[in-house]
N, C-alpha and C positions, 0 to 999 in steps of 0.2 A: 553337153559335153564334156569329156574327161580332158581332164588339160594334157595326159601323156597322147591324145591322141590331135592335138591341134595342130593346123597349120600353119606354115611359119609365114610372116609377112604379114600378119595381121595389125594392123595400126594404131589397135585400139587393144592390145592384149587380151587378156582371161582375166578372170579372180575368182578365187576360192577360198568363200568365206566358212571356217572351219570350226570346230569346235574343239577345243583344247582339254576340255572336262576340269573337272574341281581342284586339280594339282596333284596326282599321278599320276606320272608320266604312263604308269603300265595302263592306264585307262583310258590312250589313244587305237582310235579306232584302226584298223589294217587301211583302209579308204586312206585317213587321218595320216598314215607314214608315207604312203603312195603319193599323198599331193604333197606335200612337204619335200622327197624327194626330187621331184621332179620341178620347184619353184625356182625361178631367177631372183624373185623378191618377196622375204617375210614381214610385212608388215604384225607389229602385233604392241601389248602392252609389254616392259620390264618384267613382270612374275611372270607372263605367259612365254615368253621367250624361253626362261629355264626350262620350261615345261619341255618345248616341241623345238628348241636347235640343232639339239643331239639327230635328229633326225632329219635335219636339211642338208643339203648335198656341199660341198667343196666349193669354193667360189659364191653363193648366194650371198643376197645383200640384205643387210637384216636395218630395219625403219624401225623404232620405236615409238607408238604413238603418248607417249608422257615423257616428261621430260628427264632425262638421264641424271644422275647426282651430280649438283653441283650446276646443273643446266638450266636456262628459262624455257625453251623449244627446245621440240626433239631436233634432236641430232643422229645422223646413219650412225649405227656399228655395225662390227665385222665378228663373224662366227670364228674366226680363224687367220693365221697369217696369207693364205692363199683368198682370200675374199677381196672384195671389193665395193666402193661404196654407190651410190645413185646419187644424182645431183642433184638432190632435190630443192628447191627454197625452202624457208621456213615458214612453215604454214598453221594453220588454228587448230586444224579439226582432223580427226584420220581420214573421211572421206575426200579431203584433197590429198591427201596422201596415200592413200590408194590410186586415186585420179592420177596421178604423177607417175607411181610407179607403174601401172599400167599402159605408159605410153611406150612406141615401139615393139609390141608383138610381144613384151616380157607376159612368163607367168606370175602371175602375185597372190602367195596364199596370206589372206587378212585372216590371221587366229585371235580368237577371243575366247575367253574364260566360257566353262560350261559348255553351251551351247546356244548355236546361232539365236535361236527362234527364241529364245527367253531372254538373248541379250539386249541392255536396252537401246545401243545404237545404232546395232546391225541390220535393221532394218531400212533404215535411213540410208545408210550406204549404198546399200540395196539397190535402193530406190535411185541415187546417185547414178550408180554404174548403167542401171537401165535407160535412165533419162540420156546420158553421154554417148550410150550405144555398145557398151561394154559387155562381151558375155561375163555368163558367170554362172557358178553352181553354189551349193551348200552343202558340207560336211557334217552332219548332227556331231554333236559330243554328250558327254556324259553331262546331265543337268546337274549344276553343283547343290542344287534343293534336292535333287534325290539320290544323288553319289555320295555325298555326305552322309545324310542320315544311316545309307548301309554300313558306310564304315565306321557309323558311331554305335551299329547295333540297333538302332531305333527303326524297326518295321513300321511301314506310315498305312500299311492295309493288311487286316486278314483276314479267319474264314469269315467273321463280319460283314465283310467289306463297305465299313464306313466310308465317308466325303472323308478326302483329302481336298485341300483349297491350300494355293501358292499365295503368301505376300510378302512384296515388296517394301520394306515399312519408310523407305525413302520418299515412295510415289502414291504411297493409300491413298485414298480418300477418306472421309466419313462414313462414309456409306460403305465403304470393303471393311471397314473395323466392325458395324453393325451390322452387317453380313457375317461375316466370319464369327463374332459373338453370339450371335442367335444362334447359331449351329452346332451340331455335336459331335461335327467330325474334325478328324485330325486336319490344324494347322500348321504349314510350314512357312517360317519367318525368317527372310533374306532380311540380315540387318548389321549392327556394327557393334562391338562389345559394351561401349558405352550407352546405347540406343537401346540395348533388350528390357530394361527396366520399366522404360518408357512405352516400350510395344506390349508387355507384359502389361501395362497399366489401360492402354486400350483394350486390351482384350476384357479385362475386370470392367471396366467402365461398360462395356456393350454387350456383359451380360453372363462371361464366361464367370466359373467360382474362383474364388482365390486361391483353391487346394488342388487346382487342377494341374496334373504333375504336366513339370514343361524338362528339357533338355536343350543345351545350349553348347556346340563345337566348335573351336576356331581350329583353322588350319587343319581345314579338313579333307582326309586322304593323304595326309602328309604325317612323316613321322615326328613333325611338331605336333602335331595333333591333338588336342585336351577337350574333356568333354565333362559338365557338370550338370547336375539333377537338380531339379528343387521343384517348386510351383509357380505357379503366377504371383505371389503372393509375398513368396519369401527367396525369390530369385535375386533382387537387389542384396540383400543381407548377405546370401551365399556365396556371391562376387566379393564381396567386402571379406567375410572372413577369410576366404581362400587370399586373399589382397590382390588380386587380379587387377580391382579397380579399389581407388580411382589409381590410372598410368597412363604415363604419354602414348602408351598403345592401345589406346582405346577407340580410336578409328578401326581397327581395325575386324574384317566380315566377320561374321557369323553365319550359323544355321543352327533356328533355335524350333524344335518340335513342340506342338503345344498337342496335346491331347492322352487319354489311355496307354495310347502304346508306347509312350514316352517313359512311362513308370518305371520306375531305380530296379523294383523286383526283374523286370523282365529284360533289363538292361547289360542288368549280373550275368545275366547267361547266355547273352547275343553280343556283349562287346569284343569281337573276334579278332579286331584289329588291335586297339589299346592291350589285349590281354598277351599280343605276342612276347615273348622270353627274352626280347631284346629291347623291346620297342622304343623309340628314340633313342636309344645309348650311342655315342658316338664311339668308335672302334677302332683305332689305331691299327694299320697293316702293313708293318714294315718293309713294303715289297713293291719291286716294280709295277705297275699298271698293266702288264701283261702276264706274269708272275700272280700277282693277285686278283685277275679277272673272276676266277672260278670262286675262290674263298669271299670275295665281295658279293657276291650273287646270293651264295648260302647265308651272307651273313643280312643280306635286304631280308631275304624270306625270313627273318628272324625279328624284322620291324627294325636293326639295327641301320645304321648311318656310316658307313666304313669312308674311313680316310688313308688312302693309299700316300708311303711316304718311301720313297726307294731310298735305303741304304748303302747299295753298293752301286755303282756302275763300272759298265764291259767296256773294256778296250783291247785291240788286236795283241796278240802276242808280241816280245819282243824280239822275239827272230822267227817271222814267218817263213822261214824256209824249209822247218820239218813239217808243217801241216802243208806246205807246196807239193810237197812230195808222195804226202799221205793221198791226198787226194788227186795225184796222178795213178797212185797206186790203186785205187777206186776204179779206174777205169781200165785200167792193166791187169787186172785180172789178180790184185796180188794177195786180195781177203777173201776169205770165207763169212765173214758175220763183221758188221760193223755196229756199234754198240752207243747211242744216247743217251747220256744221265740226266739231261735237263734242256729246256730248250734254247739256251744262250748256246749250247753244243752243234744243235738244229741250224741256228740261224747262223753261225760260224761257217758250215759248212756249205748253205746256201749260198752268202756271199760268196764264198771261194768257186764254188758250181759258176755264176754268174759273172763271175772274175774271168771264167775261163769258158764264155760258151755255153753252158752245160745246162740240163737241165736233170729233171729225175729219174729218165730214162738211162740215167750210167750208173743206178742204182743193179739197174737186170743182173739176177744171177747172183747178189749177192745178199745174204741172210740180213734182215737191221731187227733190233733189239730196243725198245724204248721203256725207260723208267717213269711212270707218273703220267695220270691223263695229261696234261697238258701238254707235257713232251711226246706223246701219241698223235694229239690235236695238229700238233704244229708241221710232225711229218705228215698227216695225211694233209693238209693244205698245201704242202709241198709236193703232193702228191705220190708218196711213200705211204704205202700200209704196212704199220711194223708183223715185223712174224711172231716179236715174242713180247711180251709185257708179263711184267711180275704176276701170279698170279696171288698170290697173297701180298706182304709188306712191296711196299713202291719207292725202297732204294735198293744200293750195291747187294745188298743181303739177299735183299726179295730175288733182286734178277739173279744172283748165284745158284738161288735152291730152285730156279726153273732150268738154269742152262746146261742145254747138255755134254758131257764128257767128250772128248776128240776121239775118234771113230778115223782110223785109217781106211779101213773100207767104205764107210760111207762118206767124208769129206774129203775129197781129191786137195783140198788147202785146210792148212792148220795154223792160220794168220787172222785175227783180230783188231782192226783199226779202233780205238776208244779216245773219240777226240773229248778235250775235258778243259775244266780251268784249271789254272796254276795254283789254286788252294784246296784241291782234292785231294780227298785221301786215297790210301793203295788199298784199301778192302780188296774192288773189286778186280785190280791186277793180280793181286797175288790170289786170288778164289780161282780166275780163271786158268792161270798157271798152273796151278794145283789140280784143276782137270785138263789138262795136256796142253793148253794152248799157248801157242807164242802173240802172245801183245805190242803192239805200238803204242805206246802208253804217249799220246800227240798234247800237248796244252795247245787248244782251240783258242783260249780266248784268257784274258787275265781279268779279274773282278778285283777292282781298290772303293775304298771306301767315297761316297755321294758325297756331294755337296750338302751343306747343312741346309734343312728345309724354310721358308719365310720365319720372317719374324714372327708371324701370329702362332704360326705349329709352334712352334720352340715355347714359347710361351705358355701355350695349351698345353704340350706335354708336361712342360715344370710346373706350371700353377691349375692343374687340376681338372684341364676344359675334358680332358677325351676322359669315358667309362672305363674301357676297356683296352689292353695293348695286349696281341697277339706276337709271337716271338714262334718263329719255325725254324728258329738255330742261334746255337752260341754265336754266330757270326752277325746276326740280326739285333743279339744283346746288345754286343761288343760296339756296333759300328751307329745305333741307333742313340749309345748313351755317350759317344763320341762324338755326333755330330748335332746332336740336341737336348743332350743331357736327361738326366735321371726322370722319370716318368714320376709324376706325385703320388703321395703315399695313398689316397684316396683310389688310385685308379687301379684296378681288375687287373692282375699280370696271371697273363694265359699261356703254358709253355708248351712245347710238341712233345717234347719227353724229357727223359731226367737230366740228359748230360744239361740241354739247353735250362732248364732249370737251376743245374748247377750254377751256369755262367749268371742267370740273374741272380741269385743270393751274393756270388761271389761282388757285385756290384750293387750289394745294399737291398733289393727289392725283394719285396715279400711274393711266394708263386702263389695263387690262389687257384688256379687250374691248370691241370696238367692233362694231357689227352691221353686215354688209354692205351690209343696205339699212334704208333707215328704217324699221323698224316695230317695235312690241312682241312681235308671235313672231317676228322674225326673232334680235331681240336675245335673246331666252331662248333660242331653238337657238344664236346663238354661246355664249353661258355655259354652256350642257350641251356643246357642243363644248369649250372651253376643261376644263370636269369632267372628262370624257373622260380627252382629253388627260393631264391633270394626274395622274388614277388610272395610267393607264398607263404613264406614267413610272416614279413610287410602283413598281408591280410588277414592271419592267423591272430598276431596281436592288435588287428584294429587300426592298424597304422595306415599312412596315403603309401601308394607307392612310391618311389623316386628309385632316380637315377644316382650310380653312386658320386657322380660329380655335382652333381645337387648338395652333397653333403659335405664340401669340399672346406674343411676349420679357414682360419682368415689367413692363416700362414703354414707355408712349410711345416711337416714335421721331420725327421729323422728315421727309416723306417727302422724296424727290428730286424738284424739277422742270424 
């Protein structure tokens, strides 16, 4: 029974046992996203919550099954300020948490890592539901033992069709080790980093040859993923030489694949995930979440971890009367065109519309222009399809290239409404006037310097914790340095164009990457190409592939200007 069709008033609610996959949120199934969107209560370990919580609806109650940092027993937490907690007693196991959460007809999602069918405790929790008369369903997920090797570039089967055995080293019996040791098939071992060598020893003792290839992957399917290639006989030395062990993090779970299919020669060709051009790079994007959405998504496709830091805040104009008159002029037919050069301009006009009880129908008969993909998307979300978007460069100059000159025969009105920021340039106004148009140049919003980011972000910026920073305008350079300080000299500086690069150099920053065209998309592409060249140079030299932040010196050095 789907939780989306449950009748109301069920005493015992409904539980969905949901597989959250091995760690990459993109591996959640469509059915999992649907179940999360309708859940009243979300029960999971903290690590799993990080994967699934973005798909939970506003107001969902979140109950971790493992202790939160600094606590002894599980305590309810919330997704956001609008969420509520569930009045749950302190209990000892997840089955009781699920039972309590399901009372009163609530829809409960019990999310587990990987697939519920392979989870150590999910079956007992399902039995508890069955015994209590609580209806439940199971939403399968990508099994960790299958998903992690796929991301590590280690196929488990090929045309020869050898057997694949799955072993959990924590619960494996002597008989289990004996059986897989006697087999010549692929063995996928779930274990911990500090127990890999012991598992390898068990397989050798059971009959596997010490020179059998082995791959070990930690943090699989995430941008923290790392894979080591060795043999059953050399894995302990390999991890020691890599300075991975001994380590306080030795208890981290890993997936080890034993057999010919994990041979390094094959992985060199198939390691698609870790070979992404910006794999694991922590990239600072000094824009708001709304502005950075598509840019951050593009960076993720290159394997990067974007970190958005707003450098400006948007405030209403000091004198709103001009904006009010212009919006009223839209309704009374004063304008032939309205030109939006930013998402913030769309937002400012939309807020005025809502204040006056207007909607997108007020744009009827008015031609609408938009600069940039995000601006166009914001208009479409408002219910307005732009009539003109630059065919080339997404800028004021690009818009002027496509803007038609005023023609008194075909244009009944000669006036353009231009809502913009208080610091916008005059390029567009002058260009429209040259084309014969009258322009109402209206300050729709003010941009001010944003508040400083949290202390740990400021320290990461100044201390070399970021691998790269993308500057999309001169103001982002000035504002970031003003609110957080100069990026460390190991951080790769990427600029959208010559003017932005000049501003960066004036602030003592060395510019490493510049976009071939003034667009955020081309800037991200240029950074990815830089990362690819850097990776290739390391491989050609026989050096390990490292991120810029991994080579930072002990102290900060002054950049050459």
